[in-house]
C-alpha positions in Angstrom: -18.1 -11.7 0.8 -15.5 -10.8 3.5 -16.6 -9.9 7.0 -15.4 -6.8 8.8 -12.8 -7.5 11.6 -13.4 -5.0 14.4 -10.1 -5.9 16.0 -8.0 -4.5 13.2 -6.7 -1.0 13.9 -4.7 1.0 11.2 -2.8 4.1 12.3 -1.6 6.5 9.6 0.7 9.5 10.2 0.2 12.1 7.5 2.5 15.1 7.4 0.8 18.5 7.8 3.3 20.1 5.5 4.6 17.4 3.1 7.9 17.9 1.2 9.1 16.4 -2.1 11.5 13.5 -1.7 15.1 14.0 -3.0 14.9 10.8 -5.1 12.2 8.2 -6.0 11.5 5.4 -3.6 11.1 1.8 -4.9 7.7 0.5 -3.8 8.8 -3.1 -3.7 6.3 -5.9 -4.5 3.1 -4.6 -3.1 3.0 -1.4 -1.0 0.5 1.1 0.3 0.8 4.2 -1.9 -2.0 6.3 -0.4 -5.2 6.5 1.5 -8.7 7.5 0.3 -10.7 10.2 2.0 -12.8 7.5 3.7 -9.6 5.9 5.2 -9.4 2.9 2.8 -5.7 2.2 1.9 -4.7 2.3 -1.7 -2.1 -0.3 -2.8 0.3 -0.4 -5.7 -0.5 -2.9 -8.4 1.0 -6.3 -7.8 3.7 -7.6 -10.3 2.5 -9.9 -13.0 4.1 -13.3 -13.3 3.5 -16.3 -15.5 4.0 -19.0 -13.0 4.0 -19.0 -9.1 7.7 -19.9 -9.2 8.5 -16.6 -10.9 6.4 -14.4 -8.6 8.4 -12.3 -6.1 7.7 -13.0 -2.4 
C-alpha cells in the first residue's frame, strides 16, 4: 500500500463560468481530465500497447 506524501501540493484553477471550447483538445498519452469532489484527480485511460517498445512515452 502506498503511503501519503504530505509534501505534495496540487493547485487547481477551476473557472467560475466555464465556456465550451471551439474545438476538441487532444489529451495526449495520459492526462488529467477532471477532479472529483474530494479533490482526487481523474486521469484519462492510458493507451494500450502490446510490447514496451510500442508504448508512447
